[in-house]
Every structure is written in C-alpha cells, then in structure tokens.
C-alpha positions, 0 to 999 in steps of 0.5 A: 832431909826427912826420910819419905813415909810409906803410908796407906790410909782407908776410908770405910767401906759405902754400903753398897744399897744407896747413893753417896750423900754429904754425910758421906763426904765429911769421911771421904773428903777428911781422907783426901785432905790428909792423903794429898797433903802427905803427898804434897810433902813427897811422902809416899800415901796410897789412899784405898777404899771399895764398896760394901757388897754383901748381906741380906740388905743388898739382895733384898734390895736387888729382888725388889729392882728385879735384877742379878744382885751383881747388876745392883751392885755394879751400877750402885758402884758406877754411881760412887766413883762418878760422885767421888769424882765430882768432889776431887775425891781421889783414891788410889783403888777403889775396889768391891769386897765382891772380889775374887781376892776378898773371898780368898783373904776371907778363907786365909784369915777364916782358916788362920782362927781355925788353925789357932782354935778361935773358932766354935760353933754352937747352936744359937737363937734368932729372929726369924720371919715366918712371913718372909720364911728368912733369918732375919739380919740385925738391920732387918729388926727393929725394936726398942734398945733393951738398954736406954728403952730408945724406941725404933732401934735396929737389931745390932745397936742403938744410934741413941746410946750406942750399945751393941746387942744381940736382935734377939734382946730387943723389946717389942721386936718386928720385922723391917720388911713385913712389920710382923713380929719374928719368932725365936729359932735355933739355927749353927753357927760358927763364932769367933772367941773374942774374950780370948783376946781381951788383954790384948785388946785392953793394951792395944786400944789406948794406943791406936785411938783418941782418949774419948773413944778408948774410954767409950771402949772400956764399956765393953772390957767391963762387961767382959767381950763375948764370942762373935758370931762370924756367919749367916744363914742363907738365904744371904749374897756374900762368900759362903764358908769354903767347908759350910757352903750353907752358912756365909761370913757376915758382913762385918767379917769380909768387909774390913778384910777388904782393905787387904784385899783391896792393897793386894789388888793395887800391888799387883796392878803396880808390881809391888808385894802387899807384905810391904805395907801389911807386914813391914813395920816401917809402913804406916797403916791408918783407917779413917771411920765414923763413931758409929763403927768403932766397936767393929774396927777396933775390937774384931779387926785388930783380933783377926789380924793378929791371929792371921798375922799381919800388922794391924793398924797403927792408928784408927782415926774417929769423926762425928757425924754430919749434921745440918742446921743442927739437925740430923739430916731429914728426907722431908726438910731435904737435908739428907742432900745426895752429893749428886744434887748438890753437884748440880746446883753449887762447885765442890771447892764450896763444901770442900772448903767449909768441911775443912772450915769445921774439921778437927781432930775430935768426934764432935759432929760437923755442922754444916749450918746452911747459912753459915756455909754461904757467908764463910765461902762468900766472905771467905774463900771468895772476899778475901782468898779470891779477891787477892787473885782477882785484884792483883791479876787484873792490874798486873795484865792491865798495866804491865802485861802481865808480867811479875817485877822483883820484890822489894825489901818489904815484901820479902820480909812479908812473905817471910812472915807468910813462910814461918807459918808453914810449920804450923799449919804442917802440924794442923795438916798432920793431926788433922785439925783442918779448922785450925789450919784454915785459920791460919791460911786465912790469916795470910790472906788477911795480910795480903789484903791490908798490904794490898789496901795500905799501898793502895796500887790503883791510885800509886800507878799514877805516882809510880809505876815500878814500885806498883808492879813490885806491890803486884808482885809481893801480892800475888807471891802471897797469893801463891803461897796461901794456894800452896797452903791450900791445895790438900782442900782445893786442889782444882781451883790450886791447878787453875792458879799453877796455870796462871803462873805457868808453873807445874804442879806445886809441892809444899816444898814450893812454900820456899821459892818466890817467883819474879819477872815471869810472864803469868797467863790471861786471867779467868775468875776463879770461883764466883760467889755462892748464891743463896738460891743454889742452895735453896735449889738444892734443898727443893731438889732433894724434897723432890728426889724424896717425894719420887722415890716414896711413890716409888716405894708405894707403886712397889708395894702396890704391885707386891699388893697386887696378886689374887687373893681369895674371899677368905682371904678379903673376910678377914679384913674387918673394915668399919666406918669411923667419925673423926671425933678430932685430930691433931697435929704430931710433934717431931713427926714430918707426915702423921697426923694423931687422929680419934675415931669413933668406931660405934660399937667398937668404941673409940680409936687412935690412929696415926695417919700419913696425911699430914700434907694432904689434910689440916686437922681442922678438914677432918673433924666431923668426917667419915672414914674408911678403917680397918679396925683388925690391924694388929695395934703398933707401937711408933715412937708417938704412940700405940696405932690402932688401926689404919685409915683407908687412902687412894693416891702415891703419897704426900700432898696427892691422897684422897680419902674414902668418903661415904654417902649420907646416910653412914653411922660409925661402927657400920660394916663395910663388905 
C-alpha cells in the first residue's frame, strides 16, 4: 500500500477590493480539483487560502465608501466565502492577511532578515501626488511601459510584455486617483538585498517551476537581481514595522506570509504544529498561482523562507489567464462576469466541467467560448454522462422496482476495460492535465452508451427480462465508475449518485468494487440541459451591473465635486462654444467617439468623448457644444484629447449635451 502523503496546497490570495469573477475561478477550481483528488486517494491534503487585505487601494476604497477599512475587508470576505461555497470550492481554512497571526509572522520574517543583515535602509525617489498629498503605490501610477512602450500600464509591471519596473521609470506617468502628473520626492525605505540570493535562486527556480516559467525568470537573472523595497509610506492600511511605525510592510511582503499564518491558524484549531508542514522535508507544499505573479512567488518568497528558516515550496503551479470568446474580460461586453451573477442563472457543475475540459498544466490562457460551453456541456455532460443514468435508472425502476441484478461475463469485461484506465486518469489528475482526464472519462461514457444501444434493452425486455436486468446492471456500474472518476470535478453531482446507490462517499479505491443485487433509490434528474437563454442572461446582467457601477461612480464623483468654490476658482476654467466639424467611431473603444471641433480663434481641437452610447457620429456634425478649452491635454491609448465636452446625466445612453440658443459662434467664451 502506498504511503499516505502529507500535502498542503494554496491558491493566490484574492484581493479584498472586489468580488470574485470567473477569471478567479480558474485558479480556485484547479486547486479544488487537485485537492479533492488527493483526498479521494486517501492522502492528507489541506487546501488553504485567505483574503489579501492590505494596501493603499483598500484604504482609498474604504474612504470612498465612508467606512473603516476593517469593515470594508470583512464585508468583502463574506462575499468571497459565499462565492466559493456556491461554486463548491472547499478550503480547509480561509483566513485574512489582516490577522494577529500574520502580523506576528511578518515581524518574525522581518527580524530574521535583519539578523541575517539582508536589510538596508536608504533613500529612494518615489512618485508623490501633491493634489492627494500622498506617496503613490505602484498601482496608483499609470503611464507608458519603459520597456515595450505600451501605454496605460500600472507602475509595477507591464501587462503587455511582463516587464517589472519602478513607478518612477514610467513614461508620462499620471496619478490614477486624480489624473495629475506626480512629482518625484525622496523617502527613506527598507530594502531586502535580493541580489545576494541570486546564486541560490538560480539553482532553486528550475527545480520548482515549469520550464517555460523558468525561462522567463532567466531574464531577471541575466540583468541581475536588484534590491527589493519591502516598505511603504503613510497613509497605508497594513502592519507598521515594529522599529519604525512610520513605515508599513509592502503588501507583497505580508501577503505570501499569509500562507504560513493561515497554516498556523488551522494547526491551532486542530492540535497540530505548523512545523509539521513548513519544516518537515517529507511534507509537500504547492502554490497554485497565475502567470502574472510569478516574479513575487518565485524570487522574493523562496528567499524570505530560506532566511527565516522555513521550508520552500516543492513546486509552484502556474496557470494562464481566462479569456471569454477569445478576448480579455470586458465589462462593456458583459464578459466580466462575477461569480454571483453566474450563480443566479446556472449550475456551477456546468462551469466546473467545462473548465476541467479545457485545463492543462501549462501556462496557456483558457478560453471560455460561450457557444462551445453550451455545446460541450449539453453534448458531453448531459448527452453522454447523465444520459447513461437517465436511461438506465428509469428502465430499472420501471421494470425491476429499482433493484440491480448480477453482472454477466461481457459486463465484467467491459468494467475491466473501464478500470484499466484508472492509472492513466490518476496520472492526469496528479499532473493537473484535467482536460486529458476528462477525455479518458468521456471515452468510457461513449463505451457505455454504445453498449446500451447495441443491446437495445428497451426491445430485449420483451424477450429476455433477466438479460435486460443484467445489461442495466452493467450500464449503471459503468456510470458509477465514471462518477468516481469525475468526483474531484463534480462533487455535488456525484453526491447525488452516491445517494441513488445508497453508498457512503466514494473513495478512489471504490473503483475496484462492483455493486450487484441491491435496491437503488428513486431516480430524480441529476442535471438538466444548459439553455442558451441562461448564458445570455448572465451576459445581460453583467452589463447591467457595470452600468450600475458606472452610475455609482458618477454619483460619487458628483458628491466629491459638490464642495463650494470661489469665483476665482471658477474663473480659471476657460469654457468655450465649439462647433463639431467631424465625429467618428474609435476602433477598440467601447464608449468613446473622436470629435474634431472648431473653437474659433483657438483653432481646431480633437476631443475623445465618452458619449458613444448616446449619440451617433452623424448626429453631432454641425452641432454646437460646450468645451472646457484649457483642460490639460490627456494622452490616451487612441490619441491625445485636447479638452472636455460638457454634458449632463449619469452616463451610458443617459447623456445629454449642453446646447445653445441660435446666434452663437464657435470660439465664444461662456461666462
């Protein structure tokens, strides 16, 4: 008998500043499929996760809502836990990085780095926003990537080329809060001497990540690792340093430590020791993450663990991102789908099965093609797998009072073929090649359906009732076997099957057993077909949710801007009458129109206006509009916008341009 393994697997921690969407679910389903499989094999496998709760973004969002950051993260946590429960994602413990345990572990890691003389204090130049009176976190600076020159990138890394850089390196940076250009200002910070770990990490990385990931990390090794800043300035929501309360741990310092503190919390509740996992070389630790955060998990984290005296992970599983219909998730197209929106219309088993059909152990993106989603669920999960149960159980209950008979020789041979696939399916689950496992399972379903059709029990029952019972017994044993194979992917579906057969929760070892001469429970449908209308409703609801968010943002902005101003403040705004010369669609933009304006003595101006849903280009040509003429030009992805057209309304289709009486001329000042 194989030795029982002791395994710990984590998912990356969802940020507590938004809801769980279907993109997140790719990662959490990978973790769940794999952990459930390990438990099914009899291994001790603990799945841990937590909310990532710190950072300026949390503080700012709480401020917008006029609530305390702790209240904000607690409310987010409730929604996250509900989403995971709805999608049958099971974590043995789900914590928060804003826990006492995590703070204590952060201090221990910090002290270990200091004791090892890995921390230095030095002054660094940072982006500072004079308008908002704060040093800007990486994600609150946007600009052009210094490496590949892609516009509209965040201040820590580029989504287009994957480059990691300092916010001060961005070309044409702007504050993500107010849009103003930040200044550079000096501030004292604490740095980890990451370059001193280069030799260790160059040896460690190839053994603990997949070759394509290791190759990507070589780029950082080739350019030489740089000191890593582990602190941030006030104001900040997080843990202050024990010896410098003006500085706070950077979110990427305390977030991975959350893996360890979450383990500690579980151990405290279960009379275990955290050292059983994080210091025992026989224990296995795996991190499951997206390819966008490889840098932090594969370089900083192993270095920190090594210095603090903890075990490094056995392997880091890295997956791709989710696309829908071949494109990035889009709020305007309704494909940025929250988990809570999906669950209002469709069973989670559909999505769990489809993701399993598409998932490999590589870093390629997973595409949720909505037409394929409907087709595959209906043809495979319903038409092939569930159809076996529907036909078999209903005939058994109608003709034999639901009681199985004995297996014949041909049935035993068929089941032997299905069992012979166990080692292949085991390997695919173990190596996270879920799509290949599903292919093997689907082939068994094809075999069962062919056996059913070849023997035509609906005809045979008229001639040989006992043989019919034997065939149905074979069919339902095959279905039971298929369900054991599918249990990591479809836990609630298989639970219904266990109840139908009157059996205890299946283990992988149950593959070796048959069931004969038992009475089954009354059959009820396991899963119905996925209707296209339900999928379309998910999309429409997602669009509506986005419109609500936009209106809410407008109302928040209006509230922010409702403060009193002086006549001197107002006189700074140069409002002009402008005549639309030409308006046109902007390729790749969901809301913008490109508008060319005649502003009289000020000449012509090009403005990108978010009025596409309310006005067609031809409606605008020749129309007089109100223009903020002295607004600082804004460089956008599609070009430079040289002003702002005035309008009222919450946005979307409900937008109304300011209009004028007859007699106005282009360029006239509005007083």
